[in-house]
N, C-alpha and C positions, 0 to 999 in steps of 0.2 A: 504493500500500500504506500509507504513513504516514497518508494522509487517512482511510482506513477505520479504522485503529487509533485515531485521534483521535476519530472518531465513536463507536466502541464504548466508548472510555474515558469520553466525555462522558455517554453513556447510563447507564453503570455508576454514575458519580458522581450523576447525577440520581436514579436508583433508590435509592441509599443515602441521599441527602438526603430523599427522599420518605418512606422508611421511618422515618428519624429524626424528621422533623417530624410524622409520624402518631403516633409514640410520645409525643412532647412534647404533642401535642394531647390524647391520652388522659389523660396525667398532669395537664394543666391542667383538664380536665373533672372528674376526681376531686377535685382541690383545690378547685374551685369548689363542688362538691356539699358537701364537708366545711365550707367556709366558710359556705355557706348554712345548714347545720344549726346551726352555732355562732351565726349571726345570729338564727335563730328561737329558740334557747334563751335567748339574752340578751334578745331583745325580749319574750319571754313573762314575764320577771322584772324588767323595767326600767320605771320610771315617769318618763319625761322627755317634755317637750313638744317640739313641732316646732322652736321657736326654739333651745332648748338643743341639740337634735340638730344643727342647722345650724351652730351655733358650734363644737361638738365636731368636726364634720366638717371645717370650715375649719382648725381648729388641727391636726387630724391630717394634712390635706393639706400644710400648711406644714412639719410635722415630717418627713414622708416626703421632701419636697424637700430639706430641710436635712440630713438624715442619709443621703440617697441610698438610702432604703428599708431601712436596717439598724437596726431598732428591736427591742430585746429586751423580753420581757414585764415583767421587773422595772422597766425604765425607763418603760414605758407605765403601770405601776401607780403609780410615783412621780409621773408627770405627772398622772394622774387624781386623785390625792390633793391635788395643788396646785390643780387647777381647782375 
């Protein structure tokens, strides 16, 4: 009897985690679409060359590592004005 209970409990936990990860996947897709829209808007109004873009990307990557991904828009704006 306890073995059956453990299996049912495991299946129930698996279903719950599956539902949760499915919801997270949906939210990540929505976020990616919104980020893509923002990228297109910015790209349509920005005149930078590939080298400048690569430098900006490298600095951004280092900043994300340094701040553990917690970057506010005002801080990003201050950084951009310094570059």
